[in-house]
KOLLUMLO-908632 format. One record per residue (C-alpha): residue number from 1; residue in three letters; x, y, z. Coordinates in steps of 0.2 Angstrom, whole numbers, plus 5000, padded with zeros to 4 digits. Layout:
REM residues N
(NUM; ALA; (X; Y; Z)),
...
This chain:
REM residues 486
(1; MET; (5169; 5005; 4691)),
(2; LEU; (5161; 4994; 4678)),
(3; THR; (5177; 4991; 4670)),
(4; ASP; (5185; 4986; 4687)),
(5; LYS; (5170; 4974; 4690)),
(6; TYR; (5172; 4966; 4673)),
(7; GLN; (5191; 4963; 4676)),
(8; ASN; (5188; 4955; 4693)),
(9; SER; (5175; 4944; 4686)),
(10; SER; (5187; 4939; 4672)),
(11; ARG; (5201; 4935; 4685)),
(12; GLN; (5189; 4924; 4695)),
(13; LYS; (5183; 4914; 4680)),
(14; ILE; (5200; 4910; 4674)),
(15; LEU; (5207; 4906; 4691)),
(16; LEU; (5193; 4894; 4694)),
(17; LEU; (5195; 4885; 4678)),
(18; ILE; (5214; 4882; 4679)),
(19; TYR; (5212; 4871; 4695)),
(20; LEU; (5200; 4859; 4686)),
(21; PRO; (5214; 4847; 4679)),
(22; TRP; (5222; 4846; 4696)),
(23; ILE; (5206; 4842; 4705)),
(24; ILE; (5202; 4828; 4692)),
(25; SER; (5220; 4821; 4693)),
(26; VAL; (5218; 4820; 4712)),
(27; ILE; (5201; 4811; 4711)),
(28; VAL; (5208; 4798; 4699)),
(29; GLN; (5224; 4795; 4709)),
(30; ILE; (5219; 4777; 4712)),
(31; ASP; (5225; 4774; 4695)),
(32; PRO; (5243; 4782; 4694)),
(33; VAL; (5244; 4781; 4675)),
(34; ILE; (5227; 4790; 4672)),
(35; SER; (5232; 4802; 4686)),
(36; TYR; (5249; 4806; 4678)),
(37; PHE; (5242; 4809; 4661)),
(38; THR; (5228; 4819; 4667)),
(39; ALA; (5240; 4830; 4677)),
(40; TRP; (5252; 4831; 4662)),
(41; LEU; (5239; 4836; 4650)),
(42; GLY; (5232; 4848; 4663)),
(43; SER; (5247; 4860; 4660)),
(44; PHE; (5243; 4861; 4642)),
(45; PHE; (5225; 4865; 4647)),
(46; ILE; (5232; 4880; 4658)),
(47; PHE; (5243; 4886; 4644)),
(48; TYR; (5227; 4887; 4633)),
(49; TRP; (5216; 4896; 4645)),
(50; THR; (5229; 4908; 4650)),
(51; LEU; (5236; 4912; 4633)),
(52; PHE; (5224; 4908; 4620)),
(53; SER; (5206; 4908; 4626)),
(54; ARG; (5194; 4922; 4627)),
(55; LEU; (5195; 4922; 4646)),
(56; ARG; (5213; 4925; 4646)),
(57; PHE; (5219; 4939; 4658)),
(58; ILE; (5233; 4949; 4650)),
(59; GLY; (5238; 4967; 4648)),
(60; LEU; (5227; 4976; 4636)),
(61; ASP; (5239; 4989; 4631)),
(62; LEU; (5247; 4978; 4617)),
(63; PRO; (5242; 4963; 4607)),
(64; LEU; (5247; 4947; 4614)),
(65; SER; (5260; 4944; 4600)),
(66; LYS; (5269; 4961; 4605)),
(67; GLN; (5270; 4956; 4624)),
(68; VAL; (5276; 4939; 4623)),
(69; MET; (5291; 4943; 4634)),
(70; ARG; (5280; 4947; 4649)),
(71; PRO; (5280; 4934; 4663)),
(72; ILE; (5262; 4926; 4659)),
(73; VAL; (5269; 4921; 4642)),
(74; LEU; (5288; 4919; 4643)),
(75; VAL; (5291; 4914; 4661)),
(76; GLN; (5276; 4903; 4661)),
(77; LEU; (5281; 4893; 4645)),
(78; ILE; (5299; 4890; 4651)),
(79; PHE; (5296; 4888; 4670)),
(80; ALA; (5280; 4877; 4668)),
(81; GLY; (5287; 4869; 4652)),
(82; PHE; (5302; 4862; 4661)),
(83; MET; (5293; 4858; 4677)),
(84; CYS; (5278; 4850; 4670)),
(85; THR; (5279; 4844; 4652)),
(86; THR; (5297; 4837; 4651)),
(87; SER; (5293; 4823; 4663)),
(88; ILE; (5284; 4813; 4649)),
(89; PHE; (5300; 4805; 4643)),
(90; TYR; (5304; 4799; 4661)),
(91; PHE; (5287; 4792; 4663)),
(92; LEU; (5288; 4783; 4646)),
(93; ASP; (5304; 4776; 4650)),
(94; HIS; (5297; 4770; 4667)),
(95; MET; (5283; 4761; 4657)),
(96; GLY; (5296; 4752; 4646)),
(97; TYR; (5296; 4764; 4631)),
(98; GLU; (5311; 4772; 4622)),
(99; TYR; (5308; 4786; 4610)),
(100; PHE; (5289; 4781; 4610)),
(101; THR; (5293; 4763; 4605)),
(102; LYS; (5290; 4749; 4617)),
(103; VAL; (5306; 4740; 4621)),
(104; ASN; (5300; 4724; 4628)),
(105; PHE; (5283; 4718; 4621)),
(106; MET; (5284; 4702; 4632)),
(107; LEU; (5281; 4711; 4648)),
(108; PRO; (5265; 4721; 4650)),
(109; PHE; (5267; 4736; 4661)),
(110; LYS; (5260; 4735; 4678)),
(111; PRO; (5260; 4750; 4690)),
(112; ASN; (5271; 4749; 4705)),
(113; GLU; (5276; 4760; 4719)),
(114; GLN; (5287; 4771; 4709)),
(115; THR; (5272; 4774; 4697)),
(116; TYR; (5262; 4781; 4711)),
(117; PHE; (5277; 4793; 4716)),
(118; ILE; (5279; 4799; 4698)),
(119; ALA; (5260; 4803; 4697)),
(120; LYS; (5260; 4812; 4714)),
(121; CYS; (5275; 4823; 4709)),
(122; GLN; (5266; 4827; 4692)),
(123; ARG; (5251; 4832; 4702)),
(124; LEU; (5261; 4843; 4713)),
(125; SER; (5270; 4851; 4698)),
(126; LEU; (5252; 4854; 4690)),
(127; LEU; (5247; 4862; 4706)),
(128; ALA; (5263; 4873; 4706)),
(129; HIS; (5259; 4878; 4688)),
(130; ALA; (5242; 4884; 4693)),
(131; ALA; (5249; 4893; 4708)),
(132; LEU; (5262; 4901; 4697)),
(133; VAL; (5248; 4908; 4685)),
(134; THR; (5237; 4913; 4700)),
(135; GLY; (5251; 4924; 4707)),
(136; MET; (5254; 4932; 4690)),
(137; ILE; (5236; 4935; 4686)),
(138; VAL; (5233; 4943; 4704)),
(139; LYS; (5247; 4956; 4700)),
(140; ILE; (5244; 4959; 4681)),
(141; LYS; (5238; 4976; 4677)),
(142; GLN; (5228; 4976; 4661)),
(143; TYR; (5233; 4994; 4658)),
(144; PRO; (5251; 4995; 4665)),
(145; VAL; (5257; 5010; 4675)),
(146; ILE; (5271; 5020; 4667)),
(147; LYS; (5278; 5035; 4676)),
(148; HIS; (5293; 5039; 4665)),
(149; ARG; (5298; 5040; 4647)),
(150; LEU; (5315; 5039; 4639)),
(151; ASN; (5322; 5055; 4634)),
(152; LEU; (5333; 5048; 4620)),
(153; ASN; (5330; 5038; 4604)),
(154; LEU; (5328; 5020; 4609)),
(155; ASP; (5339; 5013; 4596)),
(156; PHE; (5354; 5025; 4601)),
(157; PHE; (5351; 5021; 4619)),
(158; LEU; (5351; 5002; 4617)),
(159; ILE; (5368; 5003; 4609)),
(160; TRP; (5374; 5014; 4622)),
(161; LEU; (5367; 5003; 4636)),
(162; CYS; (5374; 4988; 4628)),
(163; VAL; (5392; 4994; 4628)),
(164; ALA; (5391; 5002; 4645)),
(165; CYS; (5383; 4986; 4653)),
(166; TYR; (5396; 4975; 4645)),
(167; LEU; (5411; 4985; 4651)),
(168; LEU; (5403; 4987; 4669)),
(169; GLY; (5399; 4968; 4669)),
(170; ALA; (5417; 4964; 4664)),
(171; ALA; (5424; 4975; 4678)),
(172; THR; (5412; 4969; 4692)),
(173; SER; (5416; 4951; 4687)),
(174; ARG; (5434; 4954; 4693)),
(175; LEU; (5429; 4961; 4710)),
(176; HIS; (5423; 4946; 4721)),
(177; SER; (5413; 4957; 4733)),
(178; ILE; (5401; 4963; 4719)),
(179; SER; (5404; 4950; 4706)),
(180; GLN; (5386; 4944; 4707)),
(181; PHE; (5380; 4960; 4699)),
(182; SER; (5391; 4956; 4683)),
(183; TYR; (5378; 4942; 4677)),
(184; GLY; (5363; 4954; 4676)),
(185; LEU; (5374; 4968; 4668)),
(186; ILE; (5381; 4955; 4655)),
(187; ASN; (5363; 4949; 4652)),
(188; ILE; (5357; 4967; 4649)),
(189; SER; (5371; 4969; 4636)),
(190; ILE; (5366; 4952; 4627)),
(191; THR; (5348; 4957; 4627)),
(192; CYS; (5352; 4974; 4620)),
(193; SER; (5362; 4967; 4606)),
(194; ALA; (5349; 4955; 4601)),
(195; PHE; (5335; 4969; 4602)),
(196; VAL; (5346; 4981; 4591)),
(197; PHE; (5348; 4967; 4579)),
(198; VAL; (5330; 4963; 4577)),
(199; ARG; (5325; 4982; 4576)),
(200; GLY; (5338; 4984; 4563)),
(201; ILE; (5330; 4970; 4553)),
(202; VAL; (5312; 4977; 4555)),
(203; GLN; (5318; 4995; 4551)),
(204; ARG; (5330; 4989; 4537)),
(205; LYS; (5345; 4998; 4545)),
(206; THR; (5361; 4989; 4540)),
(207; GLY; (5371; 4997; 4554)),
(208; PHE; (5360; 4991; 4568)),
(209; MET; (5360; 4974; 4560)),
(210; LEU; (5379; 4973; 4559)),
(211; PHE; (5381; 4980; 4577)),
(212; GLY; (5368; 4970; 4586)),
(213; GLY; (5370; 4954; 4575)),
(214; GLY; (5389; 4954; 4577)),
(215; LEU; (5389; 4956; 4596)),
(216; PHE; (5375; 4943; 4598)),
(217; LEU; (5384; 4931; 4587)),
(218; VAL; (5400; 4933; 4597)),
(219; ASN; (5391; 4929; 4613)),
(220; PHE; (5382; 4914; 4605)),
(221; LEU; (5399; 4907; 4599)),
(222; ALA; (5406; 4910; 4617)),
(223; SER; (5391; 4901; 4624)),
(224; THR; (5396; 4885; 4614)),
(225; LEU; (5413; 4885; 4623)),
(226; THR; (5406; 4884; 4640)),
(227; GLY; (5400; 4866; 4640)),
(228; TYR; (5383; 4871; 4646)),
(229; LYS; (5367; 4867; 4636)),
(230; GLU; (5357; 4880; 4645)),
(231; SER; (5367; 4895; 4639)),
(232; ILE; (5365; 4890; 4621)),
(233; ILE; (5346; 4888; 4623)),
(234; ILE; (5344; 4905; 4632)),
(235; ASN; (5352; 4914; 4617)),
(236; VAL; (5340; 4905; 4605)),
(237; ILE; (5325; 4909; 4616)),
(238; ILE; (5330; 4927; 4617)),
(239; ILE; (5331; 4929; 4598)),
(240; GLY; (5316; 4919; 4594)),
(241; PHE; (5304; 4929; 4606)),
(242; LEU; (5311; 4945; 4600)),
(243; LEU; (5308; 4940; 4582)),
(244; TYR; (5291; 4933; 4585)),
(245; PRO; (5280; 4949; 4584)),
(246; TYR; (5287; 4953; 4567)),
(247; PHE; (5288; 4936; 4559)),
(248; LYS; (5275; 4925; 4568)),
(249; LYS; (5272; 4912; 4555)),
(250; LEU; (5291; 4910; 4551)),
(251; ILE; (5295; 4908; 4570)),
(252; LEU; (5280; 4896; 4573)),
(253; VAL; (5286; 4885; 4558)),
(254; LEU; (5304; 4885; 4564)),
(255; THR; (5300; 4881; 4583)),
(256; LEU; (5298; 4862; 4582)),
(257; PRO; (5312; 4859; 4570)),
(258; THR; (5323; 4870; 4581)),
(259; LEU; (5318; 4861; 4597)),
(260; TYR; (5321; 4845; 4589)),
(261; ILE; (5339; 4850; 4582)),
(262; LEU; (5344; 4857; 4599)),
(263; LEU; (5338; 4842; 4609)),
(264; TYR; (5346; 4830; 4596)),
(265; ILE; (5363; 4839; 4595)),
(266; LEU; (5366; 4848; 4612)),
(267; PRO; (5367; 4833; 4624)),
(268; THR; (5381; 4825; 4614)),
(269; PHE; (5389; 4842; 4609)),
(270; ALA; (5390; 4848; 4627)),
(271; SER; (5396; 4832; 4635)),
(272; ILE; (5411; 4832; 4623)),
(273; VAL; (5415; 4850; 4626)),
(274; ARG; (5414; 4847; 4645)),
(275; SER; (5424; 4830; 4645)),
(276; GLN; (5439; 4838; 4635)),
(277; SER; (5440; 4856; 4640)),
(278; TRP; (5435; 4855; 4658)),
(279; SER; (5449; 4842; 4661)),
(280; GLY; (5462; 4853; 4653)),
(281; GLU; (5465; 4840; 4639)),
(282; LYS; (5461; 4852; 4626)),
(283; SER; (5457; 4871; 4624)),
(284; ALA; (5439; 4876; 4624)),
(285; GLN; (5440; 4880; 4605)),
(286; GLU; (5448; 4863; 4601)),
(287; ALA; (5435; 4854; 4611)),
(288; ARG; (5421; 4864; 4602)),
(289; SER; (5428; 4859; 4585)),
(290; GLU; (5429; 4841; 4591)),
(291; ALA; (5411; 4841; 4597)),
(292; PHE; (5405; 4848; 4580)),
(293; ASN; (5414; 4835; 4571)),
(294; ALA; (5408; 4821; 4582)),
(295; VAL; (5390; 4827; 4580)),
(296; LEU; (5392; 4827; 4561)),
(297; VAL; (5400; 4809; 4560)),
(298; SER; (5394; 4801; 4576)),
(299; ASP; (5384; 4784; 4575)),
(300; GLU; (5366; 4788; 4576)),
(301; ALA; (5363; 4774; 4589)),
(302; GLN; (5376; 4782; 4600)),
(303; ILE; (5368; 4799; 4599)),
(304; ASN; (5350; 4792; 4602)),
(305; GLU; (5357; 4783; 4618)),
(306; THR; (5365; 4799; 4624)),
(307; ASN; (5350; 4809; 4620)),
(308; TRP; (5337; 4797; 4629)),
(309; ASP; (5348; 4798; 4645)),
(310; PHE; (5347; 4817; 4643)),
(311; LEU; (5328; 4817; 4640)),
(312; THR; (5324; 4805; 4654)),
(313; LEU; (5336; 4811; 4668)),
(314; ARG; (5342; 4828; 4665)),
(315; LEU; (5330; 4838; 4655)),
(316; SER; (5316; 4833; 4667)),
(317; GLU; (5320; 4833; 4686)),
(318; ILE; (5305; 4823; 4691)),
(319; ASP; (5317; 4808; 4696)),
(320; MET; (5325; 4820; 4709)),
(321; PHE; (5307; 4825; 4715)),
(322; THR; (5301; 4807; 4718)),
(323; GLN; (5316; 4804; 4729)),
(324; PHE; (5312; 4819; 4740)),
(325; VAL; (5294; 4814; 4740)),
(326; LYS; (5299; 4796; 4746)),
(327; HIS; (5311; 4804; 4759)),
(328; ILE; (5299; 4817; 4766)),
(329; PRO; (5289; 4815; 4778)),
(330; ALA; (5292; 4796; 4779)),
(331; GLU; (5310; 4797; 4784)),
(332; ARG; (5312; 4816; 4789)),
(333; ASN; (5300; 4829; 4795)),
(334; TYR; (5296; 4844; 4784)),
(335; TYR; (5309; 4858; 4784)),
(336; GLY; (5296; 4871; 4789)),
(337; LEU; (5304; 4888; 4788)),
(338; GLU; (5322; 4882; 4789)),
(339; ILE; (5326; 4884; 4771)),
(340; VAL; (5318; 4902; 4771)),
(341; GLU; (5328; 4907; 4786)),
(342; ASN; (5344; 4901; 4777)),
(343; SER; (5339; 4911; 4761)),
(344; LEU; (5337; 4927; 4771)),
(345; LEU; (5354; 4924; 4780)),
(346; ALA; (5362; 4921; 4763)),
(347; ILE; (5358; 4939; 4757)),
(348; ILE; (5370; 4946; 4770)),
(349; PRO; (5386; 4951; 4761)),
(350; ARG; (5402; 4941; 4767)),
(351; ALA; (5410; 4958; 4769)),
(352; ILE; (5398; 4961; 4784)),
(353; TRP; (5398; 4943; 4790)),
(354; PRO; (5415; 4935; 4786)),
(355; ASN; (5410; 4918; 4794)),
(356; LYS; (5394; 4916; 4784)),
(357; PHE; (5390; 4899; 4778)),
(358; VAL; (5394; 4894; 4760)),
(359; THR; (5377; 4894; 4751)),
(360; GLU; (5381; 4880; 4740)),
(361; THR; (5385; 4869; 4754)),
(362; VAL; (5370; 4872; 4764)),
(363; SER; (5358; 4870; 4749)),
(364; MET; (5366; 4854; 4744)),
(365; GLU; (5364; 4846; 4762)),
(366; ARG; (5346; 4842; 4759)),
(367; VAL; (5351; 4834; 4742)),
(368; TYR; (5363; 4822; 4752)),
(369; GLU; (5351; 4819; 4765)),
(370; ALA; (5338; 4813; 4753)),
(371; GLY; (5350; 4802; 4744)),
(372; VAL; (5349; 4811; 4728)),
(373; ALA; (5368; 4813; 4727)),
(374; ASN; (5383; 4806; 4736)),
(375; ARG; (5393; 4817; 4747)),
(376; SER; (5409; 4811; 4739)),
(377; SER; (5403; 4816; 4721)),
(378; THR; (5407; 4833; 4713)),
(379; VAL; (5389; 4834; 4706)),
(380; SER; (5379; 4850; 4709)),
(381; ALA; (5361; 4844; 4710)),
(382; LYS; (5352; 4859; 4718)),
(383; THR; (5333; 4858; 4720)),
(384; ARG; (5320; 4868; 4711)),
(385; PRO; (5307; 4879; 4719)),
(386; VAL; (5293; 4866; 4718)),
(387; VAL; (5304; 4854; 4727)),
(388; ASP; (5309; 4867; 4740)),
(389; GLY; (5291; 4871; 4742)),
(390; TYR; (5287; 4853; 4745)),
(391; VAL; (5301; 4849; 4757)),
(392; SER; (5296; 4864; 4767)),
(393; ALA; (5277; 4860; 4770)),
(394; GLY; (5271; 4847; 4758)),
(395; THR; (5257; 4851; 4746)),
(396; ILE; (5252; 4868; 4755)),
(397; GLY; (5271; 4872; 4754)),
(398; VAL; (5271; 4870; 4735)),
(399; PHE; (5255; 4881; 4733)),
(400; ILE; (5261; 4895; 4744)),
(401; SER; (5279; 4896; 4738)),
(402; ILE; (5275; 4895; 4719)),
(403; PHE; (5260; 4907; 4721)),
(404; LEU; (5273; 4920; 4729)),
(405; TYR; (5285; 4916; 4715)),
(406; GLY; (5272; 4921; 4702)),
(407; VAL; (5267; 4937; 4713)),
(408; ILE; (5285; 4942; 4714)),
(409; THR; (5289; 4939; 4696)),
(410; GLN; (5275; 4949; 4690)),
(411; TRP; (5277; 4963; 4702)),
(412; LEU; (5296; 4965; 4697)),
(413; CYS; (5290; 4966; 4679)),
(414; ASN; (5277; 4979; 4683)),
(415; LYS; (5290; 4989; 4693)),
(416; ALA; (5302; 4988; 4678)),
(417; GLU; (5289; 4994; 4666)),
(418; GLU; (5284; 5008; 4678)),
(419; TRP; (5302; 5014; 4680)),
(420; PHE; (5309; 5012; 4662)),
(421; GLY; (5295; 5019; 4652)),
(422; GLY; (5285; 5003; 4647)),
(423; TYR; (5286; 4986; 4639)),
(424; GLU; (5301; 4988; 4627)),
(425; LEU; (5315; 4994; 4639)),
(426; GLY; (5306; 4989; 4655)),
(427; CYS; (5301; 4971; 4652)),
(428; ILE; (5311; 4965; 4637)),
(429; VAL; (5328; 4973; 4643)),
(430; MET; (5328; 4976; 4661)),
(431; PHE; (5316; 4963; 4668)),
(432; ASN; (5321; 4948; 4657)),
(433; ALA; (5340; 4952; 4658)),
(434; ILE; (5342; 4956; 4677)),
(435; PHE; (5329; 4942; 4683)),
(436; GLN; (5333; 4929; 4670)),
(437; ASN; (5335; 4916; 4684)),
(438; LEU; (5316; 4917; 4686)),
(439; TRP; (5314; 4909; 4669)),
(440; ARG; (5317; 4892; 4676)),
(441; GLY; (5320; 4895; 4695)),
(442; ASN; (5333; 4889; 4707)),
(443; ASN; (5333; 4883; 4725)),
(444; PHE; (5327; 4896; 4738)),
(445; GLU; (5344; 4901; 4744)),
(446; PHE; (5351; 4906; 4727)),
(447; LEU; (5334; 4912; 4721)),
(448; LEU; (5330; 4925; 4735)),
(449; ASN; (5348; 4931; 4733)),
(450; ASN; (5346; 4934; 4715)),
(451; ILE; (5330; 4943; 4717)),
(452; PHE; (5336; 4954; 4731)),
(453; TYR; (5352; 4960; 4722)),
(454; GLY; (5344; 4960; 4705)),
(455; TYR; (5331; 4973; 4712)),
(456; LEU; (5346; 4983; 4719)),
(457; ALA; (5354; 4983; 4702)),
(458; MET; (5338; 4988; 4693)),
(459; TYR; (5335; 5002; 4705)),
(460; ALA; (5353; 5008; 4704)),
(461; ILE; (5352; 5009; 4685)),
(462; TYR; (5335; 5018; 4686)),
(463; TRP; (5342; 5031; 4699)),
(464; ILE; (5357; 5034; 4687)),
(465; LEU; (5346; 5036; 4672)),
(466; ARG; (5334; 5048; 4682)),
(467; ARG; (5349; 5058; 4688)),
(468; SER; (5356; 5060; 4671)),
(469; ASN; (5339; 5065; 4664)),
(470; THR; (5339; 5050; 4652)),
(471; LEU; (5323; 5045; 4660)),
(472; ILE; (5311; 5059; 4663)),
(473; GLU; (5294; 5059; 4673)),
(474; LEU; (5279; 5061; 4663)),
(475; ASP; (5271; 5078; 4663)),
(476; VAL; (5254; 5072; 4667)),
(477; TYR; (5254; 5055; 4676)),
(478; GLU; (5238; 5045; 4674)),
(479; ASP; (5234; 5027; 4674)),
(480; THR; (5232; 5021; 4657)),
(481; ALA; (5215; 5013; 4661)),
(482; ASP; (5209; 5031; 4666)),
(483; GLN; (5215; 5038; 4650)),
(484; ARG; (5205; 5025; 4640)),
(485; ARG; (5189; 5029; 4650)),
(486; LEU; (5191; 5047; 4646)),
């Protein structure tokens, strides 16, 4: 009983503290520049209090370094990192800076209408960050419930699962009616290969290193053929977070240089691959070679210009957010439950409802209405959860939607660990592979679809493993907290 009271008290303290930056940013909103920087720095305040302070509320079954792939760490850093911290480049550009250097010293910056909109969007993003963490902390179990254990050697099982999921993923990708399951299966295979590689390094087992490292390298090279920056970054994140518990200092030292290299090279590299391979001008392999050569010999000024455009307009999506805030509710009423209703309808399989609307078309309609993209263009500029929350019900919509996002994310992780025997197989492999879209989020229509069918896929895998006795129920099931008290 005392332990429960202590946990509730700890939750309340951390949840009260993380809203302080948002409250202060609202109080000083009369000065948009101060309000923006208060809100921007507020996210770093939340990172500190939830991850590094003595008041942090995390699972107590493992040291923090060995649970970095749980939502409070991994999902928070990626989701809130993209949503809240990357806007600094856009705001500096708005103030007349480029790469932290003022471009025109003759014209002192004066706040204008756009400055107020940027500051408002940053405050909404900070509120969303606090709501996300609130939802996670509400569902965090400091002593996670585990009802099953693996009945095989973990390393052997990971290799088996890697191969099986890759073959199943390749097969389902060819069947249109169930092709959406292929992404989760392929992600499981990729995660397993990386995990086997890391375990091979730690255990000094050459066979594991060759198997896992070889498959992961093949996938990484394949991601460089896509023309998408995100697929490359995801691979780096996976291997970095898996290695961190065993090589903390090395990973921390390499983090900033790696981020710099990725942000410096990827925009130019990806744009060359897309421009040449997507048009059919060259094969993907030829386009990749051209991209590598171009990055190595390109004029530095050209790369800097390309990268600044990427940092200000594509890395951060605050420019899109400001356009929605200008449009709603001044020119259009809030959507209310319309987007949620469409999201629920989008779950229905087309086999059951042949005339079902095209989800992409419906989700892009509000983008066109707000003037974010032109109907004649081929661009896909889908909204993110914080934007969908705002256009649905304003500030309260942001809080409710992202709070539920945090609750659902943590609940799914809890369920994965409960079913699959704990952190390693449950959280690292199943949760982070099947629900990888939760790392950064998507619009409501696609997000709810991903969650629903991802849960079905996870349950199907759990059912098969239980039926085959690969997972067996613990002989004596007790909450870990009760065991500690005994």
